[in-house]
Each structure stands twice: as structure tokens, then as C-alpha cells.
C-alpha positions, 0 to 999 in steps of 0.5 A: 541088061533090060531096064526092069532087071536093072531096076530090080538089081538096083532096088535089091542092092539098096535094100541090102545096103540099108539092112546092113547099115541098120544092123550095124547101128543096132549092133554098135550098141552091143559091140565090144570095146575095140570100137570105143574111140572110133568115130561112130560113122566109121565103126558102123562101116566096120560092122557092116563088113562083119555083117556082110560076111555073116550073111554069106557075102564073103567076097563082098565083105573082103572088097569092102574091108580092102577099101576101108583099109586103103582109105584109113591106112593108119588105122589098125582097126581097119586092117583088123576088120580086113583080117576078119573078113578074109578069115571068114572067106577062108573058112568058106573056101575050106568048106567048099574045098572038101567035095572038090576033085581034080582041077577044081581042087587045085584051083581051090587050094590056090585061092586059099593060099592067096587068102592066107597070104592076104591074111598074113599081110592084114595081121602085119599091118594091124601090128605095124599101126597099133601102139596100145595105150588105151583099154580098147587098144590093148583089147585089139592087140590081144584079139589080133594076137589071138587071131594070129595064133589061130592062123598059125595053127592052120598054117602048121596043119599045112606044114608051114608056120611057127607054133601058136603058143607064144601068140596065145601067151602074148594075147593073155598078156595084152588082155592082162594089161587091158584088165589092169586099165579097166577091170569093169569091162567084160570083153577083156575077161572073156577074150583072155578066157578064150586064150587061156582055154587055147593054152590048156588052162581050163581053170583059168578060162572058167574063172575069166568067163565067170568074171566077165559074166559078173562084170556085165551081167546083161551081156549074154556072151560070157555065159555062152562061152562058159556053156561051150566050155562046159559042153566041151568037158562033156557036161551038156546038162550043166551047159543048158541052163547057161545057154537058156539064160544067155538066150533070155538076156540076148532077147531082153536087150535086143541082141539078135546075133547072140540070141541066134547063137544061143538058139543054135547052141540049144539045138545042139545041146538038145541032141546031146542030152539023154532021153531021161532028162526030157523033163529038164529040157522042157522046163529049160525050153519054157524058161528060155522062151518067156 
């Protein structure tokens, strides 16, 4: 490699690393409770893995997460972070698998099977090292069970794996315990709502999303979840107001990832609302852009 090219590559790597660190520090302010009790420098490294995956560097995120789990083998959050990175990589591989044919398809299937095996190991290591006592640890247990349930569903679609219902139900119980410890935090409520929704308990899910929004009015995530639930029930008009409010909250508190999610959902909803509701759309857009 020529010297100018080597300097350019080094500079680009440094800029990307700095961006990930800065983003991790900013996101730590808005991050869920699973990071409470973890040294700030370590939590930032976990968030850097997540941000690397969000920016499309999936293989790099998996590599970073593997190193962290090897350095902190007794930390369940390290193994859960690895699970998240692997799960994102799997989704990417599946999206690339669709147009593949012949030998390419065989290679893609083999790689997905490898990632699935690693996902199972990461989940197992998370459970093995987790002895929940605090609010954050019960939330992490619930998130791990929820992730395991989603993984089981994927494996069932491939003709392997047990039912996911037991894992979803166990996740609900973990979030129940977290809420008993601290009923003033939003994340256990909205995560329990997601688990209930997956079990078909729509009424219970809506109640939890509302409770999360009440517990932390400044947190836009519960509003986005409730909006998605309402949209799934065929009511895009009702969802629009919530998404607009969530976008305004995310902007006010500097939560750029959730503001981006809100913008994306607004764009999707605009395509679903009939033309005769154009005036409503314009007023909502004006309100959300203030």
C-alpha cells in the first residue's frame, strides 16, 4: 500500500473511531437501564458496538463484541452485546441472501447457520453469567429472554427449535420483577409491552406502553412503540399524532437515533393515510418540525 493511501486509511479509521466514541457518549445519556452499574468507559464500548452495527459495519461490530466478551467473560452484558451484534449481522445476511442463487446461495446459507450457532452461544453465556438482583439485571434478563424467543421463532421457520411462547412469558415475568423493584422507570414497562404484544396480549401491551410514557414523559421511545402498535391495528391516523410528538421529544432532548426512527415512521405513515386527510398531515408535519 502506498504511503498516501496508508495515511488516508489511517485518517479515515481514526475519524470513524472518534465518531463512534462521541456517539456512544451522547447515547449513554439516553440509554436504557441495563447500562446502570456498569463502568462508564465499559458502557461506552458496548454502545460503540451497537453504533458500529447501526452504521452498517456489521462484521466489525461482531469482531468488537467478540473481543469485549473475551476480555470480560463474566459480564453478561458483554455476551448480550455480542448477541445483538450477531443478530444484526444475521438480518443483513438474510437480506443479501434473497437475490443469491446456486453456489452463492449455499455459501450464504452456511454463513447464516454459523451466525445462528454463535447467537445461541452468546445467549447461553448471557444466561450462564446472569444472577439478577437489581432492576438493571432483571431488565437484562427479560431482554435476553425476548431475544431468545425471537431467535427461536427464526429457528422454527427453518424447521428447528422449540416454541418461543415460553421465552416470551418468562420475559414478562422478568420485567414484572424489575417493575416491582422500580416502577418509575420506563424501559421495563415498554419492554414488557413488547413481550405481551408478541404473546397476543394487545390490551396489556397498550397499557404498558401508556405506563412507560407516563413514567418518563421525556422519553420518545414508548410513544413510538404505541404508535407502531396502533398502526399494526390499521389506524395510521391515530398513530401520526404520537409519532409527531415522539419526534418533537427526541429533537428536544437531543436523541438523534430516535428522531431518525420517528422520521422514518412518519414517512411510512404518510404513505398509508388517505388523500382526504391531507390537511391533518400538513398540520402534524408543521407541528413536528417546530
